[in-house]
GUVOVO-996118 format. One record per residue (C-alpha): x, z, y; residue in one letter; residue number from 1. Coordinates in nm, 4 decimals, always signed. Example, Ala and Ser with C-alpha at 12.3 -4.5 7.8 and 13.67 -1.06 7.14 Angstrom:
% GUVOVO-996118
+----------+----------+----------+---+-----+
:       px :       pz :       py : r :   k :
+----------+----------+----------+---+-----+
:  +1.2300 :  +0.7800 :  -0.4500 : A :   1 :
:  +1.3670 :  +0.7140 :  -0.1060 : S :   2 :
+----------+----------+----------+---+-----+
//
This chain:
% GUVOVO-996118
+----------+----------+----------+---+-----+
:       px :       pz :       py : r :   k :
+----------+----------+----------+---+-----+
:  +0.0110 :  -0.0122 :  +0.0297 : X :   1 :
:  +0.1111 :  -0.0943 :  +0.3371 : X :   2 :
:  +0.2616 :  +0.2070 :  +0.5436 : X :   3 :
:  +0.2093 :  +0.0005 :  +0.8846 : X :   4 :
:  -0.0413 :  +0.1058 :  +1.1459 : X :   5 :
:  -0.3854 :  -0.0558 :  +1.0830 : X :   6 :
:  -0.5132 :  -0.2381 :  +1.3800 : X :   7 :
:  -0.7641 :  +0.0410 :  +1.4386 : X :   8 :
:  -0.4549 :  +0.2594 :  +1.4850 : X :   9 :
:  -0.2140 :  +0.0301 :  +1.6492 : X :  10 :
:  -0.4161 :  -0.1491 :  +1.9437 : X :  11 :
:  -0.5753 :  +0.1425 :  +2.1195 : X :  12 :
:  -0.4998 :  +0.4722 :  +2.2388 : X :  13 :
:  -0.6869 :  +0.7986 :  +2.1343 : X :  14 :
:  -1.0543 :  +0.7666 :  +2.2613 : X :  15 :
:  -0.9985 :  +0.4130 :  +2.4053 : X :  16 :
:  -1.1896 :  +0.2299 :  +2.1195 : X :  17 :
:  -1.5459 :  +0.1603 :  +2.1947 : X :  18 :
:  -1.8034 :  +0.2635 :  +1.9233 : X :  19 :
:  -1.8829 :  -0.0251 :  +1.7114 : X :  20 :
:  -2.2529 :  -0.0272 :  +1.6483 : X :  21 :
:  -2.4915 :  -0.2467 :  +1.4186 : X :  22 :
:  -2.5693 :  -0.5791 :  +1.6059 : X :  23 :
:  -2.9670 :  -0.5345 :  +1.5405 : X :  24 :
:  -3.1776 :  -0.2349 :  +1.6635 : X :  25 :
:  -3.5074 :  -0.2683 :  +1.4939 : X :  26 :
:  -3.7967 :  -0.1095 :  +1.6735 : X :  27 :
:  -4.1190 :  -0.0176 :  +1.4959 : X :  28 :
:  -4.4029 :  +0.2027 :  +1.5743 : X :  29 :
:  -4.6776 :  +0.1716 :  +1.3029 : X :  30 :
:  -4.6322 :  +0.3274 :  +0.9887 : X :  31 :
:  -4.6978 :  +0.0282 :  +0.7890 : X :  32 :
:  -4.3989 :  -0.1612 :  +0.9670 : X :  33 :
:  -4.1842 :  +0.1597 :  +0.9765 : X :  34 :
:  -4.2177 :  +0.1519 :  +0.5775 : X :  35 :
:  -4.1286 :  -0.1972 :  +0.5564 : X :  36 :
:  -3.8537 :  -0.1491 :  +0.7763 : X :  37 :
:  -3.6691 :  +0.1018 :  +0.5847 : X :  38 :
:  -3.6985 :  -0.0320 :  +0.2812 : X :  39 :
:  -3.5566 :  -0.3553 :  +0.3927 : X :  40 :
:  -3.2596 :  -0.1373 :  +0.5614 : X :  41 :
:  -3.2259 :  +0.0223 :  +0.2249 : X :  42 :
:  -3.1775 :  -0.3017 :  +0.0484 : X :  43 :
:  -2.9661 :  -0.4647 :  +0.3127 : X :  44 :
:  -2.7378 :  -0.1905 :  +0.4162 : X :  45 :
:  -2.6595 :  -0.0444 :  +0.7469 : X :  46 :
:  -2.6365 :  -0.3699 :  +0.9078 : X :  47 :
:  -2.9042 :  -0.3171 :  +1.1351 : X :  48 :
:  -3.0493 :  +0.0219 :  +1.3169 : X :  49 :
:  -3.3945 :  +0.1388 :  +1.3088 : X :  50 :
:  -3.5570 :  +0.2783 :  +1.5890 : X :  51 :
:  -3.8973 :  +0.4678 :  +1.5033 : X :  52 :
:  -4.0903 :  +0.3995 :  +1.8192 : X :  53 :
:  -4.3082 :  +0.6939 :  +1.9736 : X :  54 :
:  -4.3063 :  +0.4975 :  +2.3048 : X :  55 :
:  -4.4701 :  +0.1357 :  +2.3599 : X :  56 :
:  -4.4499 :  +0.0404 :  +1.9979 : X :  57 :
:  -4.6940 :  +0.3065 :  +1.8960 : X :  58 :
:  -5.0500 :  +0.3723 :  +1.9059 : X :  59 :
:  -5.1744 :  +0.5422 :  +2.2356 : X :  60 :
:  -5.3090 :  +0.9153 :  +2.1651 : X :  61 :
:  -5.2170 :  +1.1160 :  +1.8910 : X :  62 :
:  -4.8708 :  +1.1911 :  +1.9980 : X :  63 :
:  -4.8324 :  +1.5022 :  +1.7911 : X :  64 :
:  -4.9706 :  +1.3192 :  +1.4602 : X :  65 :
:  -4.7192 :  +1.0327 :  +1.5188 : X :  66 :
:  -4.4163 :  +1.2687 :  +1.5793 : X :  67 :
:  -4.5066 :  +1.4191 :  +1.2372 : X :  68 :
:  -4.5265 :  +1.1011 :  +1.0505 : X :  69 :
:  -4.1654 :  +1.0080 :  +1.2294 : X :  70 :
:  -4.0406 :  +1.3078 :  +1.1296 : X :  71 :
:  -4.1138 :  +1.2776 :  +0.7601 : X :  72 :
:  -3.9850 :  +0.9361 :  +0.7685 : X :  73 :
:  -3.6634 :  +1.0466 :  +0.9485 : X :  74 :
:  -3.6124 :  +1.3221 :  +0.6963 : X :  75 :
:  -3.7220 :  +1.1009 :  +0.3713 : X :  76 :
:  -3.5425 :  +0.9406 :  +0.0885 : X :  77 :
:  -3.5984 :  +0.5883 :  +0.2617 : X :  78 :
:  -3.3586 :  +0.7208 :  +0.5365 : X :  79 :
:  -3.0474 :  +0.6274 :  +0.2928 : X :  80 :
:  -2.7858 :  +0.5179 :  +0.5294 : X :  81 :
:  -2.8236 :  +0.7335 :  +0.8479 : X :  82 :
:  -2.8916 :  +0.4709 :  +1.0880 : X :  83 :
:  -3.2189 :  +0.5477 :  +1.2161 : X :  84 :
:  -3.3092 :  +0.6625 :  +1.5723 : X :  85 :
:  -3.6168 :  +0.7629 :  +1.7737 : X :  86 :
:  -3.7574 :  +0.6318 :  +2.1117 : X :  87 :
:  -3.9197 :  +0.9135 :  +2.3030 : X :  88 :
:  -4.1430 :  +0.8784 :  +2.6024 : X :  89 :
:  -3.9958 :  +0.8640 :  +2.9533 : X :  90 :
:  -3.8616 :  +1.1785 :  +3.1255 : X :  91 :
:  -4.1705 :  +1.1541 :  +3.3784 : X :  92 :
:  -4.4262 :  +1.1246 :  +3.0917 : X :  93 :
:  -4.6116 :  +1.4373 :  +3.0035 : X :  94 :
:  -4.4851 :  +1.4127 :  +2.6666 : X :  95 :
:  -4.1174 :  +1.3835 :  +2.6994 : X :  96 :
:  -4.0300 :  +1.7540 :  +2.6591 : X :  97 :
:  -4.2465 :  +1.8034 :  +2.3505 : X :  98 :
:  -4.0765 :  +1.4627 :  +2.1962 : X :  99 :
:  -3.7530 :  +1.5927 :  +2.2214 : X : 100 :
:  -3.8252 :  +1.9601 :  +2.1138 : X : 101 :
:  -4.0007 :  +1.8189 :  +1.8029 : X : 102 :
:  -3.7359 :  +1.5710 :  +1.6962 : X : 103 :
:  -3.4487 :  +1.7550 :  +1.7807 : X : 104 :
:  -3.5971 :  +2.0868 :  +1.6015 : X : 105 :
:  -3.7420 :  +1.8624 :  +1.3142 : X : 106 :
:  -3.4954 :  +1.6153 :  +1.2590 : X : 107 :
:  -3.1654 :  +1.6490 :  +1.4783 : X : 108 :
:  -2.9386 :  +1.6588 :  +1.2121 : X : 109 :
:  -3.0794 :  +1.3393 :  +1.0816 : X : 110 :
:  -3.0753 :  +1.1387 :  +1.3814 : X : 111 :
:  -2.8341 :  +0.8400 :  +1.4358 : X : 112 :
:  -2.9487 :  +0.8357 :  +1.8307 : X : 113 :
:  -3.1911 :  +0.9295 :  +2.0650 : X : 114 :
:  -3.3372 :  +0.6524 :  +2.3009 : X : 115 :
:  -3.4624 :  +0.7342 :  +2.6850 : X : 116 :
:  -3.7129 :  +0.4556 :  +2.8065 : X : 117 :
:  -3.7813 :  +0.3925 :  +3.1411 : X : 118 :
:  -3.5272 :  +0.6204 :  +3.4003 : X : 119 :
:  -3.5739 :  +0.5546 :  +3.7386 : X : 120 :
:  -3.1983 :  +0.6158 :  +3.8080 : X : 121 :
:  -2.9135 :  +0.8035 :  +3.7320 : X : 122 :
:  -3.0507 :  +1.1143 :  +3.8707 : X : 123 :
:  -3.3518 :  +1.0685 :  +3.6222 : X : 124 :
:  -3.1586 :  +1.0075 :  +3.3563 : X : 125 :
:  -2.9221 :  +1.2765 :  +3.4322 : X : 126 :
:  -3.2106 :  +1.5410 :  +3.3982 : X : 127 :
:  -3.3435 :  +1.3794 :  +3.0886 : X : 128 :
:  -3.0026 :  +1.4153 :  +2.9329 : X : 129 :
:  -2.9514 :  +1.8038 :  +3.0462 : X : 130 :
:  -3.3191 :  +1.8720 :  +2.8800 : X : 131 :
:  -3.2127 :  +1.6912 :  +2.5597 : X : 132 :
:  -2.8607 :  +1.8931 :  +2.5430 : X : 133 :
:  -3.0367 :  +2.2250 :  +2.6034 : X : 134 :
:  -3.2656 :  +2.1368 :  +2.3277 : X : 135 :
:  -2.9806 :  +2.0687 :  +2.0894 : X : 136 :
:  -2.8066 :  +2.3698 :  +2.1868 : X : 137 :
:  -3.1455 :  +2.5938 :  +2.1724 : X : 138 :
:  -3.1860 :  +2.4340 :  +1.8020 : X : 139 :
:  -2.8359 :  +2.4876 :  +1.6756 : X : 140 :
:  -2.7534 :  +2.1333 :  +1.6555 : X : 141 :
:  -2.3826 :  +2.0752 :  +1.6562 : X : 142 :
:  -2.3695 :  +1.7098 :  +1.5006 : X : 143 :
:  -2.2945 :  +1.5044 :  +1.8162 : X : 144 :
:  -2.6347 :  +1.3027 :  +1.9089 : X : 145 :
:  -2.5666 :  +0.9696 :  +2.0855 : X : 146 :
:  -2.7985 :  +0.8637 :  +2.3709 : X : 147 :
:  -2.9355 :  +0.5317 :  +2.4418 : X : 148 :
:  -3.1237 :  +0.4313 :  +2.7441 : X : 149 :
:  -3.3186 :  +0.1301 :  +2.8685 : X : 150 :
:  -3.2622 :  -0.0509 :  +3.1915 : X : 151 :
:  -3.5876 :  -0.1711 :  +3.2833 : X : 152 :
:  -3.6840 :  -0.0334 :  +3.6208 : X : 153 :
:  -3.5550 :  -0.1227 :  +3.9976 : X : 154 :
:  -3.3663 :  +0.2170 :  +3.9968 : X : 155 :
:  -3.2019 :  +0.2027 :  +3.6751 : X : 156 :
:  -3.0730 :  -0.1760 :  +3.7532 : X : 157 :
:  -2.9305 :  -0.0338 :  +4.1046 : X : 158 :
:  -2.7650 :  +0.2497 :  +3.9281 : X : 159 :
:  -2.6455 :  +0.0722 :  +3.6169 : X : 160 :
:  -2.2815 :  +0.1308 :  +3.6794 : X : 161 :
:  -2.3393 :  +0.5143 :  +3.7092 : X : 162 :
:  -2.5379 :  +0.4975 :  +3.3991 : X : 163 :
:  -2.2845 :  +0.3062 :  +3.1871 : X : 164 :
:  -2.0244 :  +0.5695 :  +3.3262 : X : 165 :
:  -2.2207 :  +0.8760 :  +3.1947 : X : 166 :
:  -2.0252 :  +1.0180 :  +2.9242 : X : 167 :
:  -2.3563 :  +1.0720 :  +2.7010 : X : 168 :
:  -2.4826 :  +0.7360 :  +2.6946 : X : 169 :
:  -2.3651 :  +0.5276 :  +2.4134 : X : 170 :
:  -2.5725 :  +0.1916 :  +2.4569 : X : 171 :
:  -2.7407 :  +0.0383 :  +2.7256 : X : 172 :
:  -3.0851 :  -0.2147 :  +2.6574 : X : 173 :
:  -3.2365 :  -0.4469 :  +2.8796 : X : 174 :
:  -3.5895 :  -0.4085 :  +2.8805 : X : 175 :
:  -3.7218 :  -0.7449 :  +2.9860 : X : 176 :
:  -4.0822 :  -0.7045 :  +2.9987 : X : 177 :
:  -4.1224 :  -0.3502 :  +3.2023 : X : 178 :
:  -3.8436 :  -0.5349 :  +3.4283 : X : 179 :
:  -4.0573 :  -0.8481 :  +3.4940 : X : 180 :
:  -4.3870 :  -0.6506 :  +3.5148 : X : 181 :
:  -4.2091 :  -0.4113 :  +3.7933 : X : 182 :
:  -4.1692 :  -0.7045 :  +4.0346 : X : 183 :
:  -4.5512 :  -0.6987 :  +4.0654 : X : 184 :
:  -4.6124 :  -1.0898 :  +3.9688 : X : 185 :
:  -4.2997 :  -1.2112 :  +4.1656 : X : 186 :
:  -4.1374 :  -1.3118 :  +3.8438 : X : 187 :
:  -4.3807 :  -1.5597 :  +3.6411 : X : 188 :
:  -4.4768 :  -1.5113 :  +3.2879 : X : 189 :
:  -4.2489 :  -1.8090 :  +3.1957 : X : 190 :
:  -3.9652 :  -1.5493 :  +3.2346 : X : 191 :
:  -4.0769 :  -1.3631 :  +2.9276 : X : 192 :
:  -4.0445 :  -1.6631 :  +2.7131 : X : 193 :
:  -3.7276 :  -1.7497 :  +2.4795 : X : 194 :
:  -3.6027 :  -1.9956 :  +2.7293 : X : 195 :
:  -3.7507 :  -1.8610 :  +3.0578 : X : 196 :
:  -3.5633 :  -1.5420 :  +3.0407 : X : 197 :
:  -3.2206 :  -1.7194 :  +3.0280 : X : 198 :
:  -3.2900 :  -1.9159 :  +3.3207 : X : 199 :
:  -3.5016 :  -1.7129 :  +3.5593 : X : 200 :
:  -3.2138 :  -1.6115 :  +3.8397 : X : 201 :
:  -3.3440 :  -1.2628 :  +3.8814 : X : 202 :
:  -3.3674 :  -1.1690 :  +3.5018 : X : 203 :
:  -3.0031 :  -1.3753 :  +3.4802 : X : 204 :
:  -2.8863 :  -1.1221 :  +3.7415 : X : 205 :
:  -3.0116 :  -0.7948 :  +3.5419 : X : 206 :
:  -2.8889 :  -0.9055 :  +3.1988 : X : 207 :
:  -2.5206 :  -0.9593 :  +3.3365 : X : 208 :
:  -2.5207 :  -0.6311 :  +3.5637 : X : 209 :
:  -2.6174 :  -0.4365 :  +3.2347 : X : 210 :
:  -2.3538 :  -0.6374 :  +3.0319 : X : 211 :
:  -2.0753 :  -0.6105 :  +3.2735 : X : 212 :
:  -2.1402 :  -0.2266 :  +3.3361 : X : 213 :
:  -2.1660 :  -0.1529 :  +2.9646 : X : 214 :
:  -1.8348 :  -0.3437 :  +2.8959 : X : 215 :
:  -1.6749 :  -0.1666 :  +3.2090 : X : 216 :
:  -1.7164 :  +0.1476 :  +3.0281 : X : 217 :
:  -1.6609 :  +0.0519 :  +2.6633 : X : 218 :
:  -2.0623 :  +0.0730 :  +2.5968 : X : 219 :
:  -2.2758 :  -0.1534 :  +2.3896 : X : 220 :
:  -2.5063 :  -0.3658 :  +2.5846 : X : 221 :
:  -2.8091 :  -0.4202 :  +2.3865 : X : 222 :
:  -3.0125 :  -0.7675 :  +2.4790 : X : 223 :
:  -3.3896 :  -0.7497 :  +2.4995 : X : 224 :
:  -3.6628 :  -0.8377 :  +2.2592 : X : 225 :
:  -3.7743 :  -1.2044 :  +2.2138 : X : 226 :
:  -4.1475 :  -1.2138 :  +2.1225 : X : 227 :
:  -4.1440 :  -1.5676 :  +1.9358 : X : 228 :
:  -4.1093 :  -1.3961 :  +1.5752 : X : 229 :
:  -4.2454 :  -1.6925 :  +1.3789 : X : 230 :
:  -3.9512 :  -1.9104 :  +1.4597 : X : 231 :
:  -3.6325 :  -1.8353 :  +1.3115 : X : 232 :
:  -3.4604 :  -2.0923 :  +1.4943 : X : 233 :
:  -3.6067 :  -1.9764 :  +1.8396 : X : 234 :
:  -3.4791 :  -1.6328 :  +1.7530 : X : 235 :
:  -3.1224 :  -1.7137 :  +1.6531 : X : 236 :
:  -3.0841 :  -1.9546 :  +1.9343 : X : 237 :
:  -3.1680 :  -1.6801 :  +2.1664 : X : 238 :
:  -2.9212 :  -1.4300 :  +1.9817 : X : 239 :
:  -2.6557 :  -1.6881 :  +2.0290 : X : 240 :
:  -2.7243 :  -1.7311 :  +2.3837 : X : 241 :
:  -2.7113 :  -1.3546 :  +2.4224 : X : 242 :
:  -2.3651 :  -1.3011 :  +2.2397 : X : 243 :
:  -2.2044 :  -1.6152 :  +2.3752 : X : 244 :
:  -2.3150 :  -1.6611 :  +2.7447 : X : 245 :
:  -2.4225 :  -1.3028 :  +2.8445 : X : 246 :
:  -2.1475 :  -1.0884 :  +2.6556 : X : 247 :
:  -2.4437 :  -0.8979 :  +2.4594 : X : 248 :
:  -2.3340 :  -0.7375 :  +2.1489 : X : 249 :
:  -2.6362 :  -0.5871 :  +1.9992 : X : 250 :
:  -3.0055 :  -0.7144 :  +2.0304 : X : 251 :
:  -3.3381 :  -0.5932 :  +1.9913 : X : 252 :
:  -3.5991 :  -0.6953 :  +1.7034 : X : 253 :
:  -3.9501 :  -0.6281 :  +1.6735 : X : 254 :
:  -4.0615 :  -0.8198 :  +1.3301 : X : 255 :
:  -3.8557 :  -0.7968 :  +1.0184 : X : 256 :
:  -3.8420 :  -1.1833 :  +1.0364 : X : 257 :
:  -3.5954 :  -1.1488 :  +1.3452 : X : 258 :
:  -3.3345 :  -0.9093 :  +1.1562 : X : 259 :
:  -3.1612 :  -1.1686 :  +0.9716 : X : 260 :
:  -3.1267 :  -1.4407 :  +1.2522 : X : 261 :
:  -3.0080 :  -1.2175 :  +1.4937 : X : 262 :
:  -2.7280 :  -1.0874 :  +1.2289 : X : 263 :
:  -2.6440 :  -1.4568 :  +1.1679 : X : 264 :
:  -2.5947 :  -1.5306 :  +1.5306 : X : 265 :
:  -2.3938 :  -1.2393 :  +1.6119 : X : 266 :
:  -2.1580 :  -1.2874 :  +1.2866 : X : 267 :
:  -1.8319 :  -1.4718 :  +1.3310 : X : 268 :
:  -1.8032 :  -1.7977 :  +1.1427 : X : 269 :
:  -1.5691 :  -1.8380 :  +0.8767 : X : 270 :
:  -1.3123 :  -2.0103 :  +1.0500 : X : 271 :
:  -1.2985 :  -1.7410 :  +1.3370 : X : 272 :
:  -1.2869 :  -1.4526 :  +1.0486 : X : 273 :
:  -0.9797 :  -1.6801 :  +0.8785 : X : 274 :
:  -0.7937 :  -1.7352 :  +1.2163 : X : 275 :
:  -0.8277 :  -1.3543 :  +1.2953 : X : 276 :
:  -0.7112 :  -1.2255 :  +0.9807 : X : 277 :
:  -0.4009 :  -1.4641 :  +0.9911 : X : 278 :
:  -0.3137 :  -1.3795 :  +1.3222 : X : 279 :
:  -0.3593 :  -1.0021 :  +1.2568 : X : 280 :
:  -0.1735 :  -0.9798 :  +0.9169 : X : 281 :
:  +0.1334 :  -1.1588 :  +1.0943 : X : 282 :
:  +0.1020 :  -0.9103 :  +1.3912 : X : 283 :
:  +0.1076 :  -0.6140 :  +1.1480 : X : 284 :
:  +0.4077 :  -0.7550 :  +0.9923 : X : 285 :
:  +0.5895 :  -0.7811 :  +1.3221 : X : 286 :
:  +0.4840 :  -0.4347 :  +1.3832 : X : 287 :
:  +0.2406 :  -0.5285 :  +1.6677 : X : 288 :
:  +0.5058 :  -0.6958 :  +1.8615 : X : 289 :
:  +0.4191 :  -1.0732 :  +2.0110 : X : 290 :
:  +0.4036 :  -1.3383 :  +1.7583 : X : 291 :
:  +0.3681 :  -1.7218 :  +1.7448 : X : 292 :
:  +0.0770 :  -1.8722 :  +1.5673 : X : 293 :
:  -0.0033 :  -2.2562 :  +1.5851 : X : 294 :
:  +0.1659 :  -2.2864 :  +1.8616 : X : 295 :
:  +0.0076 :  -2.0236 :  +2.0795 : X : 296 :
:  +0.1544 :  -1.6789 :  +2.1744 : X : 297 :
:  -0.0371 :  -1.3678 :  +2.0942 : X : 298 :
:  +0.0352 :  -1.0230 :  +2.2112 : X : 299 :
:  -0.1735 :  -0.7107 :  +2.1927 : X : 300 :
:  -0.4154 :  -0.7983 :  +2.4212 : X : 301 :
:  -0.4823 :  -1.0729 :  +2.2095 : X : 302 :
:  -0.5089 :  -0.8760 :  +1.8970 : X : 303 :
:  -0.7382 :  -0.6640 :  +2.0273 : X : 304 :
:  -0.9900 :  -0.9782 :  +2.0887 : X : 305 :
:  -0.9382 :  -1.0761 :  +1.7260 : X : 306 :
:  -0.9753 :  -0.7176 :  +1.5584 : X : 307 :
:  -1.3050 :  -0.6942 :  +1.7611 : X : 308 :
:  -1.4129 :  -1.0172 :  +1.5974 : X : 309 :
:  -1.3334 :  -0.8937 :  +1.2503 : X : 310 :
:  -1.5092 :  -0.5460 :  +1.3084 : X : 311 :
:  -1.8319 :  -0.7690 :  +1.3972 : X : 312 :
:  -1.7936 :  -0.9837 :  +1.0774 : X : 313 :
:  -1.7285 :  -0.6369 :  +0.8668 : X : 314 :
:  -2.0595 :  -0.5257 :  +1.0911 : X : 315 :
:  -2.2769 :  -0.7809 :  +1.0025 : X : 316 :
:  -2.1738 :  -0.7820 :  +0.6100 : X : 317 :
:  -1.9725 :  -1.1219 :  +0.5959 : X : 318 :
:  -1.7387 :  -1.1206 :  +0.3219 : X : 319 :
:  -1.3936 :  -1.0337 :  +0.3560 : X : 320 :
:  -1.0979 :  -1.0588 :  +0.1343 : X : 321 :
:  -1.0906 :  -0.7417 :  -0.0727 : X : 322 :
:  -0.7229 :  -0.6743 :  +0.0953 : X : 323 :
:  -0.8170 :  -0.6834 :  +0.4138 : X : 324 :
:  -1.1485 :  -0.4943 :  +0.3565 : X : 325 :
:  -0.9497 :  -0.2131 :  +0.1536 : X : 326 :
:  -0.6406 :  -0.1781 :  +0.3924 : X : 327 :
:  -0.8340 :  -0.2202 :  +0.7452 : X : 328 :
:  -1.1796 :  -0.0862 :  +0.6911 : X : 329 :
:  -1.1483 :  +0.1758 :  +0.4500 : X : 330 :
:  -1.0950 :  +0.5377 :  +0.5838 : X : 331 :
:  -0.7259 :  +0.6107 :  +0.6632 : X : 332 :
:  -0.5586 :  +0.9178 :  +0.7643 : X : 333 :
:  -0.4551 :  +0.9245 :  +1.1203 : X : 334 :
:  -0.0592 :  +0.8249 :  +1.1737 : X : 335 :
:  +0.1609 :  +1.1314 :  +1.2044 : X : 336 :
+----------+----------+----------+---+-----+
//
């Protein structure tokens, strides 16, 4: 076994490497769909996250009963991979505190993350996070609980850089439909379509601002939902644009049919994977000094690019050579 430092050990200082999340965040809030999604995750593995929805995707009324269902599923055998989160009501909603208390008291050790929707800005988000952290302390939950948030209001977009900088935030999602609605008809309905959401200037501006802020602080930008769930071609095209043109590394799905096309769109090609492996293996052999590969020079800056690509390949379930998977993705002790 090679004793040379792995890419993860050699290319990042302590605390520098961002958390790598699955490329799909699948939302469901109705019992039959939640069960179907959990069963699919059991079969496919942790290549996508599930967010059990207590807000917009859930029936109105009966919040306490719905939370009992969420906790039953969160703690049940179908949560086999530990990649299930929960979206609570917004901070200003009367159900926010009850949601947080219930989900942390009843499932805090099982939660992969908690999604905070509709903050009006950094102050609003800070107060929500303070309540969540107080609840974690009250209930003796010592396991770190990552927090995600939705950028879907004017205030949140205005404060997006400060939100991305918050140390408790792991991922920022764009909430397309609420963002468009907040413009009171000034943005046409066409901006909600699979094509219009990539071409309307105000929507483009919001998407780019969120992506840039997230990357600036090592957080994960998560692209909004596409409502055309019957066309795999449409969802894959949208996911490809989100990844390649707007810099998103994660995307929502709201129907099981959308999960695989998003994974496929975010997955690197075989040629990209092969090139990344060749370059990183040569770099490792050179003890991570600069190398020449096919008439191009590479150093630690470009090595990081190829390592991120391989991490995405691994996270989307792509087949990697066994020696690469074992050497670079199996758990390793920290170098002395």
